[in-house]
N, CA, C and O of each residue as an XYZ file, in Angstrom:
292
protein
N      -2.007    -28.736     12.413
C      -2.384    -28.491     11.033
C      -3.432    -27.393     10.946
O      -3.351    -26.513     10.089
N      -4.412    -27.447     11.834
C      -5.477    -26.444     11.838
C      -4.899    -25.052     12.099
O      -5.322    -24.076     11.479
N      -3.943    -24.962     13.009
C      -3.315    -23.668     13.318
C      -2.556    -23.161     12.102
O      -2.622    -21.975     11.777
N      -1.840    -24.043     11.434
C      -1.086    -23.639     10.246
C      -2.012    -23.098      9.171
O      -1.694    -22.097      8.530
N      -3.147    -23.739      8.965
C      -4.111    -23.262      7.973
C      -4.699    -21.911      8.384
O      -4.925    -21.049      7.535
N      -4.944    -21.727      9.665
C      -5.466    -20.454     10.157
C      -4.464    -19.333      9.933
O      -4.830    -18.237      9.507
N      -3.206    -19.610     10.219
C      -2.157    -18.610     10.009
C      -2.037    -18.291      8.524
O      -1.907    -17.124      8.154
N      -2.079    -19.290      7.687
C      -2.003    -19.075      6.245
C      -3.181    -18.230      5.766
O      -2.999    -17.312      4.966
N      -4.371    -18.528      6.244
C      -5.554    -17.754      5.873
C      -5.399    -16.303      6.304
O      -5.665    -15.396      5.515
N      -4.978    -16.068      7.531
C      -4.791    -14.697      8.020
C      -3.736    -13.956      7.206
O      -3.907    -12.779      6.889
N      -2.666    -14.629      6.873
C      -1.606    -14.000      6.079
C      -2.122    -13.576      4.713
O      -1.776    -12.500      4.225
N      -2.941    -14.406      4.095
C      -3.464    -14.037      2.779
C      -4.444    -12.884      2.888
O      -4.515    -12.054      1.982
N      -5.202    -12.812      3.974
C      -6.144    -11.712      4.159
C      -5.410    -10.399      4.395
O      -5.805     -9.370      3.848
N      -4.359    -10.414      5.193
C      -3.566     -9.212      5.439
C      -2.927     -8.745      4.147
O      -2.922     -7.550      3.851
N      -2.393     -9.669      3.381
C      -1.771     -9.317      2.111
C      -2.804     -8.736      1.158
O      -2.523     -7.754      0.471
N      -3.967     -9.312      1.106
C      -5.014     -8.806      0.220
C      -5.443     -7.409      0.638
O      -5.678     -6.557     -0.220
N      -5.548     -7.158      1.929
C      -5.943     -5.839      2.404
C      -4.844     -4.808      2.201
O      -5.133     -3.615      2.105
N      -3.605     -5.238      2.134
C      -2.499     -4.309      1.973
C      -2.218     -3.982      0.509
O      -1.367     -3.145      0.207
N      -2.929     -4.636     -0.385
C      -2.733     -4.349     -1.810
C      -2.992     -2.870     -2.046
O      -3.933     -2.297     -1.497
N      -2.160     -2.266     -2.858
C      -2.228     -0.821     -3.020
C      -2.717     -0.429     -4.400
O      -2.419     -1.083     -5.400
N      -3.476      0.658     -4.427
C      -3.928      1.290     -5.667
C      -4.661      0.313     -6.571
O      -4.233      0.027     -7.689
N      -5.747     -0.179     -6.071
C      -6.533     -1.147     -6.825
C      -7.355     -0.507     -7.932
O      -7.786     -1.192     -8.859
N      -7.577      0.799     -7.846
C      -8.378      1.454     -8.866
C      -7.530      2.437     -9.654
O      -6.476      2.878     -9.198
N      -8.002      2.769    -10.829
C      -7.295      3.747    -11.662
C      -7.229      5.097    -10.955
O      -6.222      5.798    -11.051
N      -8.289      5.465    -10.250
C      -8.309      6.748     -9.536
C      -7.244      6.785     -8.447
O      -6.597      7.813     -8.248
N      -7.058      5.662     -7.737
C      -6.026      5.609     -6.696
C      -4.633      5.691     -7.314
O      -3.765      6.403     -6.810
N      -4.427      4.968     -8.395
C      -3.126      5.026     -9.070
C      -2.840      6.440     -9.556
O      -1.731      6.947     -9.389
N      -3.837      7.073    -10.154
C      -3.665      8.429    -10.671
C      -3.369      9.421     -9.550
O      -2.544     10.319     -9.719
N      -4.031      9.265     -8.417
C      -3.841     10.182     -7.288
C      -2.418     10.134     -6.747
O      -1.922     11.133     -6.226
N      -1.760      8.991     -6.864
C      -0.431      8.825     -6.270
C       0.700      8.657     -7.274
O       1.853      8.516     -6.865
N       0.418      8.666     -8.553
C       1.449      8.387     -9.550
C       2.643      9.330     -9.439
O       3.787      8.876     -9.417
N       2.393     10.631     -9.369
C       3.512     11.583     -9.315
C       4.279     11.456     -7.999
O       5.504     11.577     -7.984
N       3.569     11.212     -6.899
C       4.248     11.035     -5.613
C       5.066      9.746     -5.609
O       6.176      9.712     -5.079
N       4.519      8.696     -6.197
C       5.264      7.440     -6.311
C       6.558      7.662     -7.094
O       7.626      7.223     -6.668
N       6.462      8.337     -8.230
C       7.641      8.576     -9.059
C       8.657      9.466     -8.348
O       9.862      9.308     -8.540
N       8.188     10.379     -7.547
C       9.084     11.303     -6.844
C       9.771     10.644     -5.646
O      10.968     10.842     -5.437
N       9.032      9.870     -4.865
C       9.567      9.363     -3.599
C       9.880      7.864     -3.573
O      10.696      7.425     -2.763
N       9.252      7.080     -4.434
C       9.344      5.618     -4.281
C       9.649      4.882     -5.578
O       9.419      3.675     -5.662
N      10.153      5.565     -6.576
C      10.376      4.976     -7.903
C      11.196      3.683     -7.857
O      10.886      2.740     -8.584
N      12.221      3.623     -7.028
C      13.091      2.461     -6.986
C      12.616      1.346     -6.074
O      13.306      0.336     -5.930
N      11.458      1.504     -5.457
C      10.957      0.502     -4.516
C      10.352     -0.661     -5.284
O       9.526     -0.474     -6.176
N      10.779     -1.870     -4.922
C      10.268     -3.081     -5.561
C       8.810     -3.302     -5.176
O       8.447     -3.165     -4.008
N       7.984     -3.638     -6.145
C       6.566     -3.884     -5.891
C       6.372     -5.180     -5.130
O       7.187     -6.099     -5.208
N       5.271     -5.233     -4.392
C       4.903     -6.436     -3.666
C       5.231     -6.350     -2.187
O       6.145     -5.635     -1.776
N       4.487     -7.076     -1.414
C       4.740     -7.150      0.019
C       4.417     -5.873      0.769
O       4.858     -5.701      1.905
N       3.658     -4.974      0.161
C       3.299     -3.722      0.822
C       4.408     -2.690      0.848
O       4.312     -1.697      1.570
N       5.476     -2.911      0.059
C       6.625     -2.000      0.096
C       6.298     -0.607     -0.436
O       6.805      0.384      0.090
N       5.468     -0.516     -1.459
C       5.146      0.798     -2.023
C       4.286      1.600     -1.059
O       4.557      2.778     -0.825
N       3.267      0.988     -0.504
C       2.416      1.709      0.438
C       3.216      2.123      1.660
O       2.977      3.193      2.220
N       4.161      1.294      2.082
C       5.012      1.650      3.222
C       5.881      2.842      2.864
O       6.026      3.768      3.663
N       6.461      2.828      1.675
C       7.295      3.945      1.236
C       6.486      5.233      1.190
O       6.921      6.263      1.704
N       5.315      5.174      0.578
C       4.475      6.363      0.511
C       4.063      6.813      1.904
O       4.028      8.012      2.178
N       3.755      5.880      2.778
C       3.393      6.223      4.146
C       4.566      6.881      4.875
O       4.361      7.771      5.700
N       5.787      6.452      4.576
C       6.977      7.063      5.175
C       7.130      8.519      4.748
O       7.759      9.307      5.454
N       6.565      8.881      3.607
C       6.644     10.246      3.071
C       5.292     10.962      3.149
O       5.053     11.925      2.420
N       4.422     10.494      4.024
C       3.034     10.953      4.059
C       2.905     12.477      4.082
O       2.080     13.035      3.358
N       3.698     13.147      4.892
C       3.564     14.608      5.000
C       4.010     15.334      3.737
O       3.694     16.510      3.557
N       4.741     14.649      2.863
C       5.225     15.260      1.617
C       4.293     15.008      0.432
O       4.463     15.614     -0.626
N       3.317     14.128      0.599
C       2.449     13.734     -0.505
C       1.349     14.761     -0.763
O       1.020     15.576      0.098
N       0.792     14.699     -1.966
C      -0.360     15.539     -2.287
C      -1.530     15.109     -1.401
O      -1.582     13.960     -0.961
N      -2.460     16.017     -1.138
C      -3.609     15.648     -0.296
C      -4.389     14.448     -0.844
O      -4.864     13.614     -0.073
N      -4.520     14.360     -2.163
C      -5.250     13.231     -2.757
C      -4.534     11.910     -2.472
O      -5.171     10.911     -2.136
N      -3.226     11.912     -2.608
C      -2.467     10.685     -2.363
C      -2.442     10.364     -0.871
O      -2.502      9.193     -0.497
N      -2.356     11.366     -0.021
C      -2.405     11.126      1.423
C      -3.675     10.364      1.787
O      -3.641      9.429      2.587
N      -4.785     10.768      1.200
C      -6.068     10.098      1.473
C      -6.015      8.628      1.045
O      -6.443      7.740      1.783
N      -5.485      8.386     -0.152
C      -5.379      7.009     -0.661
C      -4.484      6.173      0.251
O      -4.823      5.040      0.595
N      -3.350      6.733      0.636
C      -2.405      5.994      1.491
C      -3.051      5.676      2.832
O      -2.946      4.548      3.314
N      -3.711      6.646      3.437
C      -4.362      6.405      4.731
C      -5.437      5.332      4.627
O      -5.596      4.525      5.543
N      -6.172      5.314      3.530
C      -7.233      4.310      3.326
C      -6.670      2.920      3.068
O      -7.355      1.924      3.303
N      -5.434      2.837      2.588
C      -4.855      1.537      2.205
C      -3.748      1.053      3.127
O      -3.161     -0.002      2.882
N      -3.453      1.801      4.180
C      -2.413      1.384      5.118
C      -3.044      0.496      6.178
O      -3.987      0.913      6.850
N      -2.538     -0.719      6.338
C      -3.079     -1.608      7.373
C      -2.889     -0.983      8.758
O      -1.852     -0.387      9.049
N      -3.888     -1.129      9.583
C      -3.830     -0.548     10.939
C      -3.139     -1.470     11.899
O      -3.001     -1.143     13.078
């Protein structure tokens, strides 16, 4: 039981850290890149940040910075 609770806690922490574009500035920095490269990607589970990370070299410098700061290591 203790192990299960530990795993659940870790999973929620990873999910919380993977949340993308928590601020208006972050959303604004990546909005056009999101619409260009990831418009059809379903939100949640880190799918948007993964999509943007997959296109990292194509993103604007501002969005690249946001993606790098929000991509789990």
